[in-house]
N, C-alpha and C positions, 0 to 999 in steps of 0.2 A: 504493500499500499503506499503511495507516494505522499509526501507532504505537501501542502500548497501554501505559498506565500505570495504577498501582494507587494509589489514595487511601484513606484510612483511613474516611472517611465515606460515600462512595458506591460502594464497589467497584472494578469495573475500568471505566474510561472510554477512549474511542477519541479520539485526536487527530485533528483535522480535514485534510482534504486541501489542498494548495496548488493553487489554482485561478488561472487568469488569463483577462482579457478581452482583445480584440485591442488595445484602446487606451482611454484616458480617454473619458468621455461628452463630447460636443461642447459641451454647456452648462458643462461645468467647466474649459473652456479659455480662455486670453486670445485664442486666435483669434477665438473667437466675439465677443467683446466688442469687439475691434479692427475686425472686420467690420462689426459692428452700428453702430459709431461712424462708421466711413467713409461707409456708406449713407446714414445720417441726415445727415451732413455734405454730402453730395452732394446729397441732396433739398433741405436748406436753402439751400445755394449757388445751386440752380436756381430756387427761389421768390424770393431776393432780388435775384438779378442780373437785369438786363435780358434778356428773351426772345431778343433778336437777338443777344446775347453767348453765353448759356448757357441753352438752352431744355430742355424736356422730352426731347426726343429725345436730345440730348447726354447728360442726366442719366441715362436709362435705358441709355445705350450704356456709361457708365462704371460703373453699377450691375452690369450683366452682365459686365464685365471684373472687377470685385470678386469677384463670385460665382464665376467661373470660378477665380480666384486662390485664393479660400477653399476650394473643392472639391478643387483641386490641393494644397493645403497639408495639409487633412485626409487626403487620400490618401496622402501622405508620410508623416504622422505615424502612420498605421495600418500602413503597410508594415514588418513587422519589431519593432513596439513591443509590449509588454505591460504590463499593469495587474495586478499580482498581489495576491490577497487569500487568506485563508484561510477555508475552509469549516468552521468550529469550530461545534458546537451550543453554545448558551448553557446551561450547566448551572446556573448560580447565578441565574436569571431569577426573579424574585419575581413572583408572579401576584396 
């Protein structure tokens, strides 16, 4: 239910609704940054180190584990959290 208020210049206006998304977008989180840095670190390490010690197979195994961890952390972040915003029309917009 929207609240109603009266202004001198515009007559009656309606306040916006309070809306929420499930959680923040993934590209706005530090989890994504940490994940990307970790994946790049694993790839760089596998390229620098001798293949007999740490090769491509081990690198992709660790990247898979990082991906599983990232997906679990995003799932936990989404469960029960909300990112609130107001659905307010911009009455003062200049065209």
